N, C-alpha and C positions, 0 to 999 in steps of 0.2 A: 058396255058398248061391244058390238060384235066385231070379232077380229076378221080382217081380210088378209088372205094370202096374196103375194105379189101377182100371181097368175090371174087373179080375179079382179085386179084393179081397173082394167079397161071398162068394166061395167059399172064402175063407181066414179066416173068422171064428174068433177065439180061437186063431189060429195065429201063430207068429213068422214075419215076412216081411221081405224086403229090397226097398225101393223106392228109386227114383232120380228126381230131377227138380229143378225150380227153386223157389225161395221165391217164392210168389205174394203172400202177405200175412203180416204179423206182428202179432199181438194180444198185447201184453205186459201181464200183470197183476201183475208184480212177482215173486212167488215161483214163478209158473208162467207159461208162454207158450203160446199156440195159434198154430201156424204152418201156413199152407195150402201144401201141396206140389203142384206142377203138373207132370204129365208129358204126353206126347202124347195120352193117352187120357182125362184128366180131372183132378179136384182131390180131395185128401183132407186132412183135418185131422190135424196132428201135435200131440201133447201133450209139451211139454218142461219139464224142471225148470230152476230158476234157473241152475245151472251149465252147462247145455247150450245156453243161448241167447246166451251171450256172443259178441259180434262178428258176429252174423248180420245180413245185409243183404238187401233185396229183390233177387231175380234171381241170388243165389248158387246154384251147382249142388251138390246134396247127394246122399250115399248114406246111407240111414237103415235101421236094423234095429229092429223092435219088434213088439208084439203087437196084432193087429187086434181091436177091440171095437165094439159098437154104441153109438151116441150119436145119438139122434133130433134133437138140436139142431144137430148138425154138418150141413154142406151136403149131404154124400153119405149121411148116416145112419150113417157109420162114422168111427172115428178110430184112430190108431196111438199107443200109449204108447211113446215112444221109449226104447230101451235104449242104442243106439249111433248116433252121428251123425258123419259125416265130410264136411267141405267139400272137394269135388273140383274146384270151379271158383270161384275167388275173384272178387269184384266190384271193379273199379278205377275206377268212374265217380265224378264229383263230384255229378252230378244226372242222373236218367233224362231222356231227351228228352221223354217224356210218360208219363202213368200207364199201366201195363199191366194193373193189377188192377181197374180200374173203367172204366165207359163214359164217355168224354168226347168232345166233338166236336173231334177232332184233324184238321186239314186233311189231305186225301189226299196232297198233295205232301210234307208233313212225314212222314207214314207211309212213303211210298216212299223218302224220303231215308234213313230208318232202317229199311229193310224187315225185316231179320232180328230187329229188336226189336219192331216192330209185329205181326209174325206170332206172337209169343208170346201175344198176346191170343187166347183161344179163339174169340171171335166173328169176329175178322178171319181166323183160320186155318180156320174151319169150311168156307168155300167150297172150299178146296183138298182137304179130305177128300172132299167131294162130287165135286169134279172128278176125283180119283183113282178113285172108284167109277164115274163115268161111263165112264172109259177101260176099267176092268175089265169092265163090262157090255157095252160096245161090242165088245171083243175076244172075250168069251165067246160072244156071240150070233152073231157072224160065223163063228167057228170051228165052231160047231154047225151052221151053214148052209153048210159046205164051202168057206169062204174061206181063202186062204193069206195069212199076213202077210208083207209084203215091206218092203224098205228101199231107197229109191231115192236117187240122188245129189242133193246140194243145191248143188253147183257145176256149172253147166251152160253149154253153148256158145251157146244161143239161148233166146228166150222161148217161153212156151206160151200165154199169155193176151193177147188183144188189148186195147190201151188202158191197160194198167197200166205204170207206170214200174218199172224194175228197178235193183237195186243192182249195180254193176259191181265186179269183183274182178280184181286183177292175178294172173294164173295163169301163173307163170313168164314166158315171153316173149309171152304172148297175153292178150287180154281175155276174161274169163268173167263169169258172172252168178250171183247167188243165186237159187235156184228160187222162182218164184211159186207153184208147185204141182207135184205129181208127175204131172200129167195125161198127158203123152206116155208116160212110163215105165210107168204103171199100165195104159194101153191096150196097150202093147207086151207086157206080162207076161200079159195075157189071151190075146194071140195066141201067146205062147211056150208055151202049154199049161197054164198055171195055171188058166185059165178064170174063176176068181173070186179077186180079191185085195183086200186092204185095207192101209192104212198109217196109222200115227200118227206124224206128223212135223212139223217146223217149216216154215213158209212165210214168204216175205219180199216185202213190197210197198213200193216207194219212193214211195208216194202222198203228196201234200202235204195230208194231213188231220190235224187236231189236235182231235179231238172225243171225246165220251164213248163212242163206239162203234168207233173205229178204232185199230189197232195197226200198226206196221211189221214186227213179227215176231210170229207167232202159231202156235198148234198147229192143224193141219188133220187132221180125221178123214176119210180118203179111202176110197172104195169104187169098185170097177169090176167088172162082172160080164158074162160072155159068154152067148151063146145066149138072148137075151131076145126077146120079141115086140115091145115098144116101151117108151116111157118109163114107162108105168104099172107095169111090173115093178119099176122102180127106186123109184117112189113106194111101192109095196106093201112093198118091202123096208125102206125107211126107216120106214114106219108101224109095222111089226112090231118093228123095232129100238128105236124110241122107247118103245113100250109096255113092252118088256123093260127098258130103262134105268130107266124110272120105277118099275117094280115092284121092281127091284133096289135103287134108292135108298131106297125106303120101308123096306126091311128093313135095309140096311147103314148108313144115315145117320140113323137116328131121332133120335139125340142132336143132331147138327148141324142138322137141320131144326128141332128145338125151340129151339136156341140162336138161330137166325136168325129164328124165328117165321114160317116160310113153309109154305105148303101146296103140294104138287105137283099139277100138272094131271092130269086123267083123260082118256085118249084112247079114244074109241069108234071114230069114223071121221073122218079128216081131210078136210074139204071140198077139192075140186079145182075151181078156178074160173079160167077163161081171163083173161089179163091185160087184154084189151080190155074184157071185161065188168066187171072191177074198176074200170077207169078210168071207165067209164060210171056205175057205182054211186056212185063218189066225186063225180062231177059232179052227178048227180041228187039224192043224199041229203045231200051236204055242201057243194055248190057249190065243190068243190075241183078245180081244173084240174091235170092231171098232165103231166109232161114226155112227149114222144113216145116210145112204146115202153117205158115204165117207170113206176115209182112213186117219188116222192122220199120222204125220211124221214118227213115229215108224212103223206103218203099211206099209207105202211105202217102208221102208228099208227091213222089213222082207219079204214082198211079192216079192220084187226084188230078194232077196236071193233065194226064192223058184223058181222063174222063171229061174234064172241062173242055178240052179241045175237040174231042170226038162227039160228045153228047150235050155240050153247053150246060152241064150240071155241076153245081158246087157240092152235090151229095152223090154218094154211091154206096149201095149195099154190096158187101162181099159175103157170099153164101158158101155153104157146104164145107165148113171147117172139118178137119179130121177128128175122129173120136179122141185121139191122144191129146188134143189141144182144147178140149171142152170139158166142163164139169160132168160128174157122174150122172146127173139127172137129164142130160141132153138126149133127145130122141135121135137114134141112128136112122139113116136112110135104108129102107127095106131092101132095095135092089143093090145098094152099095154100102154094106154095113160098116165099112171103114170110115165113112163120112157121116156127118150129122146134119139134122135139119136146123141149123143155126146160122146166124149172120152177125156181122158187125156193120155199123154205119159210119162211113168216113165223111167228114165235113171239112172241106178246104185243107185236106192233108192230115187230119187228126181223127182218130177213132173217138166218137162221142157216145156210141151205143153198142151194147152187146145184147143179143136176144136169140130167141128161137123157140121151137116146140120142145116140150118136156115129155119124158116117159110118164105115162099115166097108169100103166098096168102094174099092180103090186108085185107080181112075181118077176116081171121083167126088170123092174127097178131094183128089187132085192138082189137078183142075179148080177146086175150090172155093178152094184156096190161090191160084190165079191170079186168081180173081174178087176175092179180098181183097188183091190186089197183093202177094202173097208169092211168093218164088222157091222152087219145090218142091225145087230142088237144095240149098237151105240146110237142108232137113229130111230129107235122105236117111236119116239114122240112124233116124228115126221112120217114114218112109214105107215103108222096106224090108219091115217086118213085114207090111204090108198086101198085098204081092204074093203071099203064100202062104196064102190062105184064112183071112182074118180073119172070125170069126163076128159076127153082130149083137150089139152090146154097148152098155153105158152105165154111168153111175156118178154119183157125187155127192161133195161135200165139205162137211163140217160144221165150222164154227168152234167149237172147244172152249171158248174163253173167252167167246164170245157166248152159247153154250148155258148155260154155268155162270152167267153174269151174270143171265140171264133166269130160270133155275130158282131162283136164290138171291135174286131181286128186288133186285139191286144197282143203283146209279145210274150207275156208271162201269165200263167194261170193265177198267180197271187194277186194280180191286178183285178181279177174277177172274184176275189175271195175277201170278205169283210175282215176276218181275223184268221189268217192262214196258220195251219198246223202242218209243218213239214219236219224233216229230219233235224233241222237246226233251230226251229222256232216253236216255242210253246207259250210265249207272251207277245204282245199284251193279250 
């Protein structure tokens, strides 16, 4: 017999169906019992006779056969009169670590210690359905715009980003590292003839941060595209991508957005403001001093508030970061060589993207490495591609968990991470 998911039951009215899921609630009235069954798509009420309810416990896994009928008093407006019930997953606990079938203020660390249990709560799991659809929309949009999906190595011989600590790995008889990003490899694939590439993959940063916005392992949504004019082409691409993602989420995640009680932002045109201008605005409007060549976390929040009030935008591109604050491969501005053709994207007070145009000339890139006190010979595997006609190119990286957190209006990035890895957590 074909299985029905709860979300599909409205089209099976008055039909016999097979459903599978977990016991979410039990309401025992003696001669009859109402049991709420939960599967990945929703909740439905089961009507059981006295003989069918014996031995049932919360979170048991069931297979149920019965007829679907209307009941306006039931949560979904439907119920199933059970004809056959089979326990396919027994429950062996003494006590649940916390209630799953109602909202309670369970400490986040407790949730994470029992992650597979906490995720059974539809509200806690909802951000991950949204996250799944972000990835779907990301991939679909880029494939439509002639990008090729690639998969680059995560065990590498040298770093790609300046200033970030790296995790070391014993790789047979040598020392290797976990990749901070696919940066070198995605540039190389542009030069290899793919022209436009993207990757959805894990990245690793051994940074000594233990905050609501930092992870040591996260998912990076990476783009790199060749034959561009300048960094504005990259920002244009991201703007169109985000518009598509938001439109997709409105259609695909209506239920999850309702569960979380959040409204998605609307993008018309994302403002593009030079970093130095932003720093001046913060000083004049908020008496906020910013660190040289950057904004700190408080500055990002305050400047996002300013942009929301002035431009009615939840997003803002900060552009023209100084050379000293960007990696070695970042293209400088010709007429202002102390600045770069780079940008960050802030979303509701948090940086979710870093990107920009890259240096594509072999000699210029080699000389820039020397300026950064790097030995070009250590990067021969990367530089070699640039000898053979690398086109002007650039790209960006979006932090998937940060984007999810802000879209779902969560307070901590770990709420948008299935199994977080941070300074103090390496299990489960």
